[in-house]
C-alpha positions in Angstrom: -0.1 -11.2 -43.3 0.3 -11.6 -47.1 -1.6 -9.7 -49.7 -3.0 -11.6 -52.7 -4.6 -8.6 -54.5 -8.2 -8.2 -55.3 -10.4 -11.2 -54.2 -12.4 -11.5 -57.5 -9.2 -11.4 -59.6 -7.4 -13.9 -57.4 -10.4 -16.3 -57.4 -10.6 -16.2 -61.2 -6.9 -16.6 -61.9 -5.9 -19.0 -59.1 -9.0 -21.0 -58.0 -7.0 -24.0 -56.8 -4.7 -21.9 -54.6 -7.7 -20.0 -53.2 -9.4 -23.3 -52.3 -6.3 -24.4 -50.3 -6.2 -21.1 -48.4 -9.9 -21.5 -47.5 -9.3 -25.1 -46.4 -6.4 -24.0 -44.2 -7.5 -20.7 -42.8 -11.2 -20.4 -43.4 -14.0 -20.8 -40.8 -11.5 -20.6 -37.8 -14.3 -20.4 -35.3 -15.9 -23.8 -36.3 -12.4 -25.4 -36.6 -11.5 -24.2 -33.1 -14.9 -25.6 -31.8 -14.1 -28.9 -33.5 -10.6 -29.1 -31.9 -12.1 -28.3 -28.5 -14.9 -31.0 -28.8 -12.3 -33.5 -30.0 -10.1 -32.8 -26.9 -13.1 -33.3 -24.6 -14.2 -36.4 -26.3 -10.7 -38.0 -26.3 -10.3 -37.1 -22.6 -13.5 -39.0 -21.6 -13.5 -41.8 -24.1 -10.0 -42.7 -25.1 -9.3 -46.3 -23.9 -12.8 -46.5 -22.5 -13.1 -50.3 -22.8 -9.7 -51.1 -21.2 -9.3 -48.4 -18.6 -11.2 -47.0 -15.6 -11.8 -43.3 -16.2 -12.4 -42.7 -12.4 -9.2 -44.4 -11.5 -7.2 -42.6 -14.2 -8.4 -39.1 -13.0 -8.5 -39.9 -9.3 -8.1 -36.3 -8.1 -9.1 -32.8 -9.2 -6.7 -29.9 -8.8 -8.1 -26.3 -8.1 -6.1 -23.6 -10.1 -6.3 -19.9 -9.3 -6.5 -17.6 -12.3 -6.3 -14.1 -10.6 -2.9 -13.5 -12.1 -4.3 -14.1 -15.6 -7.3 -11.8 -15.0 -5.1 -8.9 -13.6 -2.7 -9.4 -16.6 -5.4 -7.6 -18.6 -4.9 -4.4 -16.6 -1.1 -5.0 -16.3 -0.5 -5.4 -20.0 -3.3 -3.8 -21.9 -3.9 -0.7 -19.7 -0.8 0.0 -17.7 1.4 -1.4 -20.5 3.9 -2.7 -18.0 5.3 -5.6 -19.9 6.1 -3.4 -22.9 7.7 -0.7 -20.7 9.8 -3.2 -18.7 10.9 -4.8 -21.9 12.0 -1.3 -23.1 14.0 -0.7 -19.9 15.6 -4.1 -20.2 16.7 -3.3 -23.8 18.4 -0.1 -22.6 20.3 -1.8 -19.7 24.0 -2.4 -20.3 23.8 -5.6 -18.2 20.2 -6.7 -18.5 18.6 -9.2 -16.0 18.0 -12.7 -17.2 14.6 -13.3 -15.5 11.3 -11.8 -16.7 10.7 -8.8 -14.4 7.2 -8.3 -15.7 6.0 -11.9 -14.9 7.6 -11.8 -11.4 6.2 -8.3 -10.5 2.7 -9.2 -11.8 2.6 -12.5 -9.9 3.7 -11.0 -6.6 1.5 -8.0 -7.0 -1.4 -10.5 -7.5 -0.3 -12.3 -4.4 -0.6 -9.1 -2.3 -4.3 -9.1 -3.3 -5.3 -12.8 -3.2 -2.9 -14.4 -0.8 -0.4 -12.1 1.0 2.6 -14.0 2.3 6.3 -13.9 2.3 8.3 -14.0 -1.0 9.7 -17.4 -0.3 6.2 -18.7 0.5 5.0 -17.0 -2.7 7.4 -19.2 -4.7 6.0 -22.3 -3.0 2.4 -21.4 -3.8 3.1 -21.0 -7.5 1.8 -24.5 -8.5 -1.6 -23.5 -7.2 -1.9 -20.9 -10.0 -2.8 -21.9 -13.5 0.4 -22.4 -15.5 2.7 -22.4 -12.4 4.0 -18.9 -13.3 7.1 -19.2 -11.0 8.2 -22.8 -12.1 11.5 -21.5 -13.6 12.2 -18.8 -11.0 14.6 -19.1 -8.1 14.5 -17.2 -4.7 17.5 -15.2 -5.8 15.6 -14.0 -8.9 12.8 -12.8 -6.6 15.0 -10.7 -4.5 16.9 -9.4 -7.5 13.6 -8.4 -8.9 12.8 -6.4 -5.8 16.1 -4.6 -6.2 15.5 -4.0 -9.9 12.0 -2.5 -9.1 13.6 -0.2 -6.5 16.4 1.0 -8.7 13.9 1.7 -11.6 11.2 3.1 -9.5 11.3 6.6 -11.0 11.1 5.5 -14.6 8.3 3.0 -13.8 6.2 5.4 -11.9 6.5 8.1 -14.5 5.3 5.5 -17.0 2.4 4.4 -14.7 1.3 8.0 -14.2 1.3 8.7 -17.9 -1.0 5.7 -18.4 -3.2 6.8 -15.5 -3.5 10.3 -17.0 -4.8 8.6 -20.2 -7.1 6.1 -18.4 -8.8 8.4 -15.8 -10.1 11.9 -15.5 -7.1 12.9 -13.3 -6.6 16.7 -13.2 -3.8 17.0 -10.5 -5.9 19.8 -8.9 -6.2 18.0 -5.6 -3.2 16.1 -4.1 -3.6 14.2 -0.9 -0.5 13.6 1.2 0.0 11.5 4.3 2.6 9.3 6.1 2.5 6.0 7.9 5.1 3.6 9.2 5.7 -0.1 9.1 7.5 -2.2 11.5 9.9 -5.2 11.1 9.8 -8.5 12.9 13.2 -8.0 14.6 14.1 -6.1 17.8 17.4 -4.7 16.4 17.7 -1.8 14.1 20.2 -1.1 11.4 22.6 0.8 13.6 23.0 -2.4 15.6 23.5 -4.6 12.5 25.9 -2.1 10.8 28.1 -2.0 13.8 28.0 -5.7 14.2 29.0 -6.1 10.6 31.8 -3.5 10.9 33.2 -5.2 14.0 33.1 -8.6 12.2 35.2 -7.2 9.3 37.8 -5.7 11.6 38.0 -8.9 13.7 38.6 -10.9 10.5 41.4 -8.5 9.4 43.1 -8.5 12.8 43.0 -12.4 13.1 44.5 -12.6 9.7 47.3 -10.1 10.5 48.2 -11.2 14.0 47.9 -14.8 15.3 47.6 -13.5 18.9 44.0 -12.4 18.2 43.0 -15.9 16.9 42.8 -17.2 20.5 40.5 -14.4 21.6 36.7 -14.7 21.7 34.6 -12.2 19.6 33.7 -10.4 22.8 37.3 -10.0 23.9 38.5 -8.9 20.5 35.6 -6.4 20.3 36.9 -4.9 23.6 40.3 -4.5 22.1 38.9 -2.7 19.0 36.9 -0.3 21.2 39.9 0.5 23.3 42.3 1.1 20.4 41.8 4.5 18.7 43.1 3.4 15.3 40.7 0.4 15.2 37.8 2.6 16.4 38.5 5.0 13.6 38.4 2.1 11.1 35.0 1.0 12.5 33.7 4.6 12.1 34.9 4.7 8.5 33.2 1.4 7.7 29.9 2.7 9.3 30.1 5.8 7.2 30.7 3.8 4.1 27.5 1.6 4.8 25.4 4.8 4.6 22.5 6.1 6.7 20.8 3.3 8.8 17.3 2.7 7.3 15.4 0.4 9.7 15.3 2.5 12.8 13.3 2.9 16.0 11.0 5.9 15.9 7.5 7.1 16.7 5.2 4.3 15.8 1.6 4.9 14.8 0.8 1.4 15.8 2.5 1.7 19.2 5.3 -0.8 18.2 8.1 1.3 19.7 9.9 -2.0 20.5 10.5 -2.7 16.8 12.5 -0.8 14.1 10.4 1.1 11.4 10.5 2.6 8.0 8.3 5.6 7.2 6.2 5.6 4.0 5.0 8.9 2.5 2.1 8.4 0.0 0.6 10.9 -2.5 -2.8 10.1 -4.1 -5.1 11.9 -6.5 -8.8 12.8 -6.1 -9.7 9.3 -7.3 -7.7 7.7 -4.5 -5.1 6.3 -6.9 -1.5 6.6 -5.9 0.6 9.1 -7.8 4.0 8.6 -6.0 5.6 7.3 -2.8 8.8 7.6 -0.9 10.3 5.4 1.8 12.3 7.0 4.6 14.3 5.8 7.6 12.1 5.1 10.6 13.6 7.8 12.7 13.0 10.6 10.2 10.5 13.2 11.2 7.3 13.1 9.0 7.1 16.9 9.0 10.7 17.1 7.5 10.2 14.4 4.9 7.1 16.2 3.4 9.4 18.9 1.9 11.4 16.2 0.0 8.3 14.3 -1.2 6.4 17.4 -2.5 9.4 18.9 -4.3 10.3 15.6 -5.9 6.6 15.3 -7.0 6.7 18.8 -8.6 10.0 18.1 -10.3 8.9 14.7 -11.7 5.3 15.5 -12.8 5.3 19.3 -13.3 2.4 19.6 -10.9 1.2 23.2 -10.8 -1.8 25.1 -9.5 -2.8 22.3 -7.2 -4.1 22.1 -3.6 -2.2 19.8 -1.2 -4.4 18.2 1.4 -2.7 16.8 4.6 -3.4 15.8 8.1 -2.7 17.9 11.2 0.4 15.9 12.0 2.0 17.6 8.9 0.8 21.1 9.8 3.9 23.0 10.6 4.9 26.5 9.6 8.0 25.4 7.6 5.9 23.0 5.6 3.3 25.7 4.8 5.9 28.1 3.8 7.5 25.5 1.6 4.1 24.8 -0.2 3.6 28.5 -0.7 7.1 28.9 -2.1 6.4 26.0 -4.5 3.3 27.9 -5.8 1.0 25.3 -4.3 -2.2 25.8 -2.3 -2.9 23.8 0.9 -5.6 22.6 3.1 -4.4 21.1 6.4 -6.2 20.2 9.5 -5.7 22.3 12.7 -7.1 20.9 16.0 -9.3 23.3 17.9 -7.2 22.5 21.0 -4.2 24.1 19.2 -6.1 27.4 18.6 -4.4 30.4 20.1 -6.0 31.9 23.2 -7.2 34.8 21.3 -9.1 32.7 18.8 -10.7 30.6 21.6 -11.9 33.7 23.5 -13.0 35.9 20.6 -13.8 33.7 17.5 -15.8 30.7 18.9 -19.1 32.6 19.6 -21.7 30.6 17.5 -23.8 33.7 16.8 -21.0 34.8 14.4 -21.1 31.5 12.5 -23.0 30.8 9.3 -24.8 27.7 8.1 -22.6 25.7 5.6 -24.3 25.3 2.2 -23.3 22.7 -0.4 -22.6 23.6 -4.0 -26.2 22.3 -4.9 -27.7 24.8 -2.3 -28.4 22.3 0.4 -28.1 23.5 4.0 -26.0 21.2 6.1 -26.0 20.8 9.9 -22.5 22.3 10.0 -21.7 25.9 10.9 -18.6 27.8 9.9 -16.7 31.0 9.8 -13.5 32.0 8.0 -10.9 34.3 9.7 -7.5 35.6 8.7 -4.6 33.6 10.1 -0.9 34.4 10.3 1.6 31.5 11.0 4.4 32.0 13.4 7.8 33.0 11.9 9.8 30.0 11.0 12.9 29.1 9.0 12.6 27.1 5.8 14.8 26.4 2.8 13.2 27.9 -0.4 13.3 26.4 -3.9 16.7 28.3 -4.6 18.2 26.5 -1.5 18.3 29.7 0.5 17.3 29.8 4.1 14.5 32.3 4.9 12.7 33.2 8.0 9.2 34.6 7.7 5.5 34.0 8.5 2.6 33.3 6.1 -0.8 35.0 5.7 -3.6 32.4 5.1 -7.1 31.6 6.1 -8.5 29.5 9.0 -11.9 27.8 8.4 -13.5 27.1 11.8 -16.4 24.6 11.7 -18.9 23.5 14.4 -21.0 20.4 14.6 -23.5 19.7 17.4 -22.9 15.9 16.9 -19.2 16.5 17.2 -19.7 18.4 20.4 -21.8 15.6 21.9 -19.1 13.1 21.0 -16.3 15.3 22.4 -18.0 16.0 25.7 -19.0 12.3 26.1 -15.3 11.2 25.6 -14.2 14.0 28.0 -16.6 12.9 30.7 -15.5 9.2 30.3 -11.9 10.2 30.9 -12.8 12.5 33.8 -14.3 9.5 35.7 -10.9 7.7 35.6 -9.0 10.9 36.4 -11.2 11.7 39.4 -10.8 8.1 40.7 -7.0 8.5 40.4 -7.1 11.7 42.4 -9.3 10.2 45.1 -7.1 7.2 45.6 -3.9 9.1 45.1 -2.8 6.8 42.4 0.7 6.8 41.0 0.9 8.2 37.4 3.4 6.8 35.0 5.5 8.9 32.6 2.9 8.5 29.9 0.4 11.4 30.2 -2.0 10.4 27.4 -5.7 9.8 27.7 -7.2 10.6 31.1 -3.8 11.1 32.7 -3.5 14.5 31.0 -6.3 15.9 33.2 -4.4 15.0 36.4 -2.0 17.3 38.3 0.7 15.4 40.3 3.1 15.8 43.2 6.5 14.2 43.3 7.2 12.0 46.3 10.0 9.7 47.4 9.7 6.0 46.4 9.7 3.6 49.4 12.6 1.2 49.9 10.4 -1.8 49.2 9.4 -0.3 45.8 13.0 0.4 44.9 14.0 -3.2 45.8 11.2 -4.7 43.8 12.3 -2.7 40.8 15.9 -3.9 41.1 14.7 -7.6 41.2 13.3 -7.1 37.7 16.7 -5.7 36.4 15.2 -2.2 36.0 16.9 1.0 37.0 16.2 2.1 40.5 13.8 5.0 40.8 14.1 7.5 43.6 10.8 9.3 43.1 7.2 8.8 41.8 4.3 11.0 40.7 1.1 10.9 42.7 -2.2 12.3 41.4 -3.4 15.1 43.7 -6.0 17.1 41.8 -7.7 17.7 38.4 -6.3 20.2 35.8 -9.3 22.5 35.7 -7.8 24.8 33.1 -7.3 22.0 30.6 -10.7 20.6 31.3 -12.3 24.0 30.7 -10.3 24.3 27.5 -11.5 21.0 26.3 -15.2 21.9 27.1 -14.7 25.3 25.3 -13.4 23.6 22.1 -15.9 20.7 22.0 -17.6 20.5 18.6 -15.1 22.8 16.9 -12.5 22.0 14.2 -10.2 24.0 12.0 -8.7 23.8 8.5 -5.9 26.1 7.5 -6.0 26.9 3.8 -4.6 29.0 1.1 -5.5 28.9 -2.6 -2.7 28.3 -5.1 -1.1 31.7 -6.0 -2.2 31.3 -9.6 -5.7 30.3 -8.8 -8.2 33.2 -9.4 -11.3 31.3 -8.1 -12.1 31.7 -4.4 -13.1 28.3 -3.0 -16.3 28.0 -1.1 -16.3 26.9 2.6 -18.1 23.6 1.8 -15.4 22.7 -0.8 -12.6 23.5 1.6 -14.2 21.4 4.4 -14.9 18.5 2.0 -11.3 18.5 0.8 -10.1 17.7 4.3 -12.8 15.0 4.8 -11.7 13.4 1.5 -8.3 12.8 3.2 -10.0 9.6 4.6 -9.2 8.1 1.1 -5.5 8.0 1.8 -6.2 6.6 5.2 -8.1 3.8 3.4 -5.1 3.2 1.2 -2.9 2.7 4.1 -5.5 0.4 5.7 -5.8 -1.7 2.6 -2.0 -2.2 2.4 -1.7 -3.0 6.1 -4.8 -5.2 6.5 -5.3 -6.7 3.1 -1.9 -6.7 1.5 0.0 -7.3 4.9 2.7 -4.8 4.0 3.8 -5.2 7.5 5.5 -6.7 9.5 8.3 -6.7 7.0 10.8 -9.6 6.9 13.3 -7.9 4.6 16.6 -6.4 5.5 18.1 -4.9 2.4 17.0 -1.3 1.7 16.4 -1.9 -2.0 14.3 -5.1 -1.2 12.2 -3.0 1.2 11.5 -0.3 -1.4 10.7 -3.0 -4.0 8.2 -4.6 -1.6 6.5 -1.2 -1.1 6.4 -0.7 -4.9 4.6 -4.0 -5.4 2.0 -3.2 -2.7 1.3 0.2 -4.2 1.1 -1.3 -7.8 -1.3 -3.9 -6.5 -3.5 -1.0 -5.0 -3.4 0.8 -8.4 -4.7 -2.3 -10.2 -7.4 -2.7 -7.6 -8.5 0.9 -8.0 -8.6 0.6 -11.8 -10.7 -2.6 -11.5 -12.9 -0.8 -9.0 -13.5 2.0 -11.6 -14.5 -0.6 -14.2 -17.1 -2.2 -11.8 -18.5 1.3 -11.2 -18.8 2.0 -14.9 -20.8 -1.2 -15.2 -23.2 0.0 -12.5 -21.8 -2.3 -9.9 -19.9 -0.3 -7.3 -17.9 -2.7 -5.2 -15.6 -2.2 -2.2 -12.0 -3.2 -2.5 -12.7 -6.1 0.0 -15.5 -7.4 -2.3 -13.2 -7.3 -5.4 -10.5 -9.0 -3.5 -12.9 -11.8 -2.6 -14.0 -12.1 -6.2 -10.4 -12.5 -7.4 -9.6 -15.0 -4.6 -12.5 -17.2 -5.6 -11.8 -17.1 -9.4 -10.4 -20.5 -10.1 -10.7 -23.5 -12.5 -10.6 -27.1 -11.4 -8.1 -29.2 -13.5 -8.7 -32.8 -14.3 -5.5 -34.6 -15.5 -5.3 -37.9 -17.4 -2.0 -39.4 -18.5 -0.7 -38.0 -21.8 -3.9 -36.3 -22.8 -4.3 -32.5 -22.6 -6.0 -31.7 -19.2 -9.5 -30.4 -19.0 -10.6 -27.5 -16.8 -14.0 -27.0 -15.2 -15.4 -23.7 -14.2 -16.0 -23.6 -10.4 -17.6 -21.2 -8.0 -17.9 -20.9 -4.2 -21.3 -20.6 -2.7 -22.0 -17.0 -1.5 -21.9 -16.2 2.2 -25.1 -16.3 4.2 -25.9 -12.8 5.3 -27.6 -13.3 8.7 -26.6 -10.3 10.8 -26.3 -7.2 8.6 -29.3 -5.3 7.2 -30.0 -6.7 3.8 -30.0 -4.6 0.6 -32.2 -6.7 -1.7 -31.3 -4.7 -4.8 -27.5 -4.9 -4.2 -27.7 -8.6 -3.4 -29.6 -9.3 -6.6 -27.1 -7.4 -8.6 -24.3 -9.4 -7.0 -26.1 -12.7 -7.6 -26.6 -11.8 -11.3 -23.0 -10.8 -11.6 -21.7 -14.1 -10.0 -24.1 -16.4 -11.9 -23.3 -14.9 -15.2 -19.6 -14.6 -14.6 -19.4 -11.0 -15.7 -15.9 -10.5 -14.2 -14.4 -11.3 -17.6 -16.9 -9.0 -19.3 -15.8 -6.1 -17.1 -12.2 -6.8 -18.0 -13.0 -7.1 -21.7 -12.1 -10.8 -21.9 -14.1 -13.6 -23.6 -16.0 -15.8 -21.2 -14.6 -19.2 -20.1 -16.8 -22.1 -21.0 -18.0 -24.5 -18.3 -15.6 -27.2 -19.6 -12.5 -25.8 -21.4 -9.1 -26.8 -22.6 -5.6 -25.2 -22.1 -5.5 -24.3 -25.8 -8.7 -22.3 -25.4 -7.4 -20.6 -22.3 -4.2 -19.6 -24.2 -6.4 -17.8 -26.8 -8.6 -16.2 -24.1 -5.7 -14.8 -22.2 -3.4 -14.4 -25.2 -0.6 -16.3 -23.5 1.1 -18.8 -25.9 3.3 -20.2 -23.1 0.4 -21.2 -20.8 1.1 -24.8 -20.0 1.0 -27.3 -17.1 4.5 -27.2 -15.6 6.8 -30.2 -15.1 6.3 -30.0 -11.4 2.5 -30.1 -11.7 2.6 -33.0 -14.1 5.0 -35.1 -12.0 3.0 -34.5 -8.9 -0.3 -35.3 -10.5 1.1 -38.4 -12.1 2.5 -39.5 -8.8 -0.9 -39.2 -7.1 -2.7 -41.0 -9.9 -0.1 -43.9 -9.8 -0.5 -44.2 -6.0 
């Protein structure tokens, strides 16, 4: 920008210079339109008499633009490019590749085309501008390590931006854990030991020629039987750190594969606040302490209610939350109620009808009783071990529909249990489902059974369990608890307002939001199975999945603000189908045509005419760019026009794309 003073004075004193400025810079809109029209005219009519236009074009090339659309959220709202540039400027040994472009591209891939990182590089030419044309596979994995090592700074920045963009109050915090498996049967303990033995073997063969003639297995035996060498192996294992990919309790029943555990914390808008990745064999109940304390330290969260599932309901965790001056609302299964509560507190005549904040009577009934946790040891914020119990409240709710469902499930399982008792079936070591209702006797296994076991290379079994009768006490307990559920809660110590029962109950029901986050990452982003080995690569992979989820949530809020509430699945479909079709002709600038897939034919589900009309209007008018605050793309456009729309000066057809298109046209 340059100042020329007042317009009237400049026009009077320098009329010729003003005329030159107006010719060069005036009426930019019309000039841009003329340039666009000339590009289109040249494309279709250059060499018209001597060449065959159809033969020159030959093929059309679809180009996805989801990464350009999401860049609006990435750059303008989350300010990620600016912050990553700032971090790069502060590094003593900065990376050479563009972390922002890499992270945005692979976050976009999680949404529109989840795949491996190597496949993601290969898919790059199908995206407009070929964003990974100058990137190597080494750069991708270095980027994952970079995101992992800078995770704390990046998430602090993201949360600062989310606080400004949303009505986040940090009054409700939802916490849950899941685990993800790897496509390998061997855990890190196996690989670490294998690596340590390989290092010792290499050293021994270098020092003593006698070991060179030995096979790896023979030399491993020597190492195991030699105390000095075994000590060296142990020292190497200790230097490698705690194994990360480990076998543990899998929520998806993949006990045959190693796991990692992911702890996720989200806000009341279902937007992630923070995450941690733990070794697969770490107990979820124990990792909660680390995650919550880290959250408080990083984001100064105070006077908040932590909502968690029953799997995290343990006395040490509740004592820790209370010690951190946080309230809690955690589920408690009716089957875990003490005998006193089951016998004295489940009389429905003592329950009240639950009423919403608006005064509407619901079909749920409730009562609130005092509850004292068992005495347990926990480490307080001053790192001192204490042993005590905690006084809190237990909200007991009852639903007639829940009772019908519980009893129907019970009767279905009892049919199988009764059949097993009648036929004296053998019961395996797993006592889940209907097997929990069967009492067994131990009998000697026959010789034939033992022999058949040994043929399959399984350990011989001497005894087996036979179903003999039903467990009437457990059945009666299940019937007594049918329809009941519990929520343990305690307001934050600094909170003066007493929460209503409907609010406490709704808090736990909102926990479904975090389950939805896990479902999206597993089903839509394909966060697992993981094909990574390095711990930093794994954490970087989880970072990209959660960043993709944050962008989707922000986009979902934008749709809701435009009176078009859409599910994550529908938004994902919209981004997948956003593409331009590129026509390429020799040395001329390519032309891009707006394209759209036909909508699906809804033939099975109940039709919502109003919703379908809103969606039709949305697609036909291409309002996605309006929602994002971007100018609309014309039906026929040029690369120069797209550079202005997306504000990317470097948006070009890559050398790889040009060579491939020229090859096809030549052929």
